[in-house]
N, C-alpha and C positions, 0 to 999 in steps of 0.2 A: 424377477420382481422381488426385490428385497423385502418390500412391505406386504407382499401377498402372503396368504396362508401357506404354511410349510407343507410341502408335498414330498413324500419319500418315494423314490423309484428304485427298484431292485432288479438287476439282471443276474442270471446264473449261467455259467458255462461249465458243462460236464463232458468229459471225453465220450465220443460216440453218441451223444444226445443233442437234440435241438436246444438252443438257448431258451431260457424261460424269463418271463418278465412279470412283475407285479408292482402295484402302485397304490398308495393310500395317503390321505391327509394325516398329519401328525395331530393326535388328539390332545392338543394344548388347551389351556383354559380360554385363550383367545379364539381358537377354533370352535370350541364348544359353545361359547357365548355368541359367536357370530352365527352359528347354525340355529341356536335358540331364537335369536332376534331376526334371522333371515336377512342380515346385512352385515357388512364388515363393521365391527365395532370401533369407535374412536380409541386410539392408543398412541403411544409414542412411536414415531416413524422416522425413517431415514430420508426418504424422498419427499416429493411434494404431494400433499393430500388435498383433494378437492371434493366437496367444500372443506375448508379448514375447520378444525375443532372449535366449538364455542367455548366461552369462558367457563361455563358450568362443566362441560365435558373435560376441559383441562384440569379443573379442580378435582374431578372424580378420578381421572387417571393418576394424578399425583398422590391423592390422599386416601383413596378407597380401593381402587383396583389392586389385584394381586401383582407381584413383580412380573415384568415381561417374560413370556415363555414362548414366543413365536420363533422357536429354534430352527431356523431354516438356513444355517450357514454351513455346518460341517457335521460329518459322521465320524464317530471315534469308538474304539473298543476300550472303554473305561473299566468295565467289569467283565465277568465271564459269562453272564447269562443273557446278555442282550447287546444291542448297539445303542450308543449314547448320541443324541443329537444336541448340538450346542449353538449358541449365539454369543453375543458379547456380554451376556449376563451369566453369573455363576449359578444359574438354575438349569438343571439338566433333565432331559426326558429320555428314558430308555424304552426301546421297542424290541419285540422278539425278532431274532435274526432272520428267521424263515417266513413267519406269517406277517411280520410288521405290526402285530398287535401291540397296543399300548401296555407297558408294564408298570412304570412308576415315574413320578416327578419328584425331584429331591435336590438338596444341596449337599455337598461333601461335608463330613464332620471334620473340622479343622482343630488340630491339637492346641492352637493358640487363641481360639475364639473367645472373646469376652461376651458377657451377657447382653451388653448394650451395643455390640458391634452391628453395623449395617453394611452389608455387602453392596458394592456399587458397580464394579466392572471386573471383567475377566477376558482372557483371550479366547476368540472363537476356535482357534486351532491349537489343540494340545500338541505336545511333542513327546517322544518316547525315549527313555534312557537307553543307551546302546546295549548294555549287558543285562541289567535287571529287568528291563521292560516296564518299569514304573512310568506312569504318565506325569508330565511336567506342565505346570501352568502357573499363573499368578492371579491374585485378587487385589483389588483396591477396596479397602474397607474404611469406614469411619466409626468412631465410638462417640455416641451422644453423651456418655458420662464424662469422657475426657474433655470434651468441649466446654464443660462447665468450669473446668479448672485451669486449662491452658490451651493454647493454640496447637492443635495437632498437625504435624507435618505429614501429608499423605505419602504413600509409598506403594510401589509394585511389590507385594509380598509374595514370595516364591514358595511353591509347595511341590512335594512328591505325592502323587495320588496312587493308592493301592486299594485292594478290596480285602476286607476283613469281616468274617462272619456275615457275608452277604451285603455289607455296607461299604460305601466308598469313603475312605478316610484320607485326610490330607495332612502331611507332616511339613511343618514350617522349616525351610532350609536357608532362608536369607531374604533380603529385600533390597530394592533400589529406590532411594528417596526421590520424591518429586519436588525438586527445589524451586522455590518461588512460584509454586502453582503452575509450573511449566508442564502441563499435561500433553503428552504425545499419544498418537494413536498407535497402540501396541496390539496388533491384530493376531500376532503369533509370536512364538519364541522357539529357541532351539536348545539342544542339549548335546554335550559330548560326554565322555566317560567321567570327567571330573568337574565340568563347568556347565552352568546354565548361561545361554546367550540371549540377552534381551535387547532388541533393537529400538532405540528411541529415534524415530525417523522425523522427517521434516513436515509431516502432517501433524498438526497440533489441534488442540481443543480449546475453544472459548465457550464458556458456559452462558450463552445468550438465551437459549430456549430449551426448557426441559422436555418439551413435547416434540418439536420439529428438530430432531437430532442432527439432520444434515446441515442445518444452519451453523452448527457449532464446529464443524470439521473444516479446517482450512489448510492451505499449503503456503509455506514461505521459504523463499530461497535464502533468507537470512537466518534460518534455523538449521544448524548443521546436524548431521547424523552422528549419534553417539552409540557405539556398540558396547554394551555393558556385559561384563563377565562376572559371575558370582560363583565362587568355589563351593561345591556341593557339601563338603564336610564341615565347613565352618563359616560360610557366608562372606569370606573375604572378597572384596570387589576390585575390579580393574576396569578402566574405561579407555576407549579409543575413539577419537573424534575425526570425522571426515567431512567433506563438502556435502551440501544439501543433497538429499536422496529421496526418491519417490518409488515406493513399492508397498504392497500390503501383505501378500500371502506368504506361503511357506518357503523355507530355505533349508539347505543341508549344511552340516558343520561337523568337523572332526578335529582331533588332535594329531600332531605329528612333530617330529624333531627334524630341524633342518641340518644342512651339512656341517654347521658349527655346533651341533648338539643342543641348540636352543629350542625351547618348547614354543610351538606356534598353534594357534587355533585358526583353522581355515573355515571361512563362511562363504558359501556360494549362493548368490541371491539374484534371481531375475529382476531386472530393473530397467529404467529408461537410461539411454546413453547420456543424456544431459537433461537438465531441468530449466534451461534458459528461457524457453517459450511457454512454460506452464503459467497459468494465471494465478496470481496471489489472491485467491478468493475461494469460496465454497465450490469445490469441484462438481458437486451434485447439481449445480445450477445448469450444467450442460444439458440435463435431461428434463428441465422444467417444461411444462406444457406451453407456456407463453413463447418459449424459444422454438420448440419443435413445430408449432403451427404457424410460426412467422415465416412467410415466403422468402424473406430476405436473410433468414438465418441459415447459414451453411454448416450443418452439423459435422460433415466430414472434415471441413477445414478446422473446426474447433477441436475435433478429436485427434487431428494429425499429430500434435505433440506427444500424444500418448501411445504412438505406434512405433517409436524408434527404440526397440528393446535390445538389450544385450544380457549376458550373464556376467555379473561382476563378482570377482573373487577378492574377498578381503582377507588379508593375512595379518593376524594379530600376534606379534612376538611378545610373549610374556616375560622374557629375560631382558630385552632391551626396552620394553614399553612402547615400541613404535609399531605403527600399522602401515601397510602398503596395499595397493589396489592393482588388480589386473583385469582389464575388460576383454572378455573373449570376443572374437569377431562374430558377426552375424552368420551363424553356421546353417542358415536356412534360406529358402526362397518361397515366396517373395520376401524381401528384406523387411517389409513393414508389418510382418506378423507380430502380434502381441504374444509373448510366451510367458507362461505362468505355471504354478503347481509342479515343481520339479520332484518327481518321485524316483527313488532308487530302490534296488533290491534290498529287502530287509536284512539279508545276510551281510550287507556292507554298511549297515547303520553304524555311524560313529567311526567308520574306517575310510581310508582313501578309496576312491572309486573312479571308474571311467564312464559308465553308462547311466544316463538319466532320461526319464520319460517326462515330457512336458505337454501341457495343453496349449493349443494355439488358437488365436482368433484372427480372422482375416478381415481387416477393415474395408477391403475392396469388394467383399462378398457379403455385405450385411452382417459382419461379425460372425460368419460361419466358423464352426469350430472343428479342429482336427487334433490328432495325436502325433507327436514327433519323438523320435529316439535320437539322442545326441551322444556322441562319443567325445567326452571332455578331454581325453588324452590325445586323440587324433584331430580334434576340432572339426568333426564332420557330423552330418545328420542324415536321418532317413525319415520321411514324413509319409503318413497315410495319404492315399490318393483321393479318398472320398471324404467330404466334409458334411457335417450336419448343418441344419439351418437354424439352430437355436443354441443358446449358451447353457452349459451345465458345469457345476463344480463336482468333479468326480473324485471318489475316494476308494482306492483299491483295498479291499479287505479280504484276507485269506479265509477260506472256508474249507472245512474238513471234506475231503473227497472231491473237491472242485479245483479246477485250474485257476479260476479267478471269479470273484464276485465284485460287482460295482454297486455302490450306493450313492445316491445323489440327494 
């Protein structure tokens, strides 16, 4: 439930001990106000909301309520003292790693921030620099002062996030302009030793409704994928354009030199094999109540185009300026598994690797979830035999003295 209240679940695994589990709701302002009123408060939402917000409620959301903080998308180690929970907003909430108690809600202090700047958008999924460990993300901001004098061209402004004196600070390192207001959904981004990778995919945004966000997100086969590279030390940009592409979540990337000594950026991205049968409309309409209660609506058939997954390798040659694509075979069974969230060993972050761990969803088993290990070098896989009956976004976080901890 993307629009449900954010609930944090924590598992701990220690050698020789039984696993432990704890869970709590994230104490966001949306949660606190909902508890106070004993009902889910009206707010900006991604899916369908019934009953819809009234005109008065929409005005209140836009002009009175605090910025959205229902951070139920990702967990990240942004600072040293807690775990940061994020969404598409640059408002972050930290909780204690062990107790899950609320610590603070904040925005990062940006070194280029103007007094009249208004933050609008950020990626839910941070990425980590291979050697320094700095966190990488972007922000889209608007300046009300600049609008008085000239038309400001928006941009994905890129930052390196670090902790200084207990505060999260963001250093501006470059930007990718949003030309002709062609906003794309940039849910995540990547980093190599010297470059930030920002994917402008074929999911785009039309600003039709500031409250029902899902109505603004659409897919078009006529909008190609552009992988943007921004050099970390001076912001120099390179772009590589490919056919239309549909994916949302994290990917892995690294630098290498080919047999000719040319510098290449390798990007491995779980994606659909093709987008020929995807509807050119709001993809969230698949989950609307009117559709799901319609006896003539075949949800499985409608979802079938979203089950033909592969892992696509983009090779971006910085010396020739050309890009190429290699689609790995479906290294799993059944072949219609949806595969997402490719995690690698942190020791290989920013380096060539073979092994990657992916989450799977089985469309033939009510989207039951599994965990799969893939050998990218041998093009083979090993999958867990047991599947859960519900979907989770898992984030593996190292813990002192523990083999593994998972936060969702």
